[in-house]
C-alpha angles and dihedrals in degrees: 000000000000123000112299131204119237117215128182115241117177090338094309127110110239124187117224138164098051140103130238102192108299092347115093117197116206136167123242135185118248100255098052089041089059092045091053092045091053092048094243095111111054102161122064116202117215137167132191106248141168089238092065108017099206118136107227091188085079091065111096139177112283092027121120120248109200113198120204114201102231091209104043102020092233114147131211130187121216132179117238109234097178142347119211124184117214130188092232144353095261093060090044093054093042089054103035100030125231094253096076098028101053131053090224130049099254135154122253091259093050090047092051090051091050095049092045089052093069112100111273095353101112093052093040093050091049088054103035109015126233137275129231108202113193110208141179131197117263 
């Protein structure tokens, strides 16, 4: 198991950003967690970054992506259908569409601004690209 990150949820330490075999455990904010749970959001966008040193190139089709809601601590397992690497967020959104990759109905430009607002993402994406991980509920 690679190095994990410990976050505090409701006073409890919870490990995220690590793999246990073909199950990858990652943290997710409440709004996108709900959009995935409802089936509206079917593409998770991730980038390798120094802030959360998890290597998303290890995630493959048929693996399990377990999301931990960073607010409530609820977990949800999804099956990875496909992983596509893009050079930048603009190409990702132009190919995947914002409708299934964001938890809100935003334009490509608004989506780029949102993704680049995450700590370390803009610089990391410029250097390493970005992943679109298509998922389905298990």
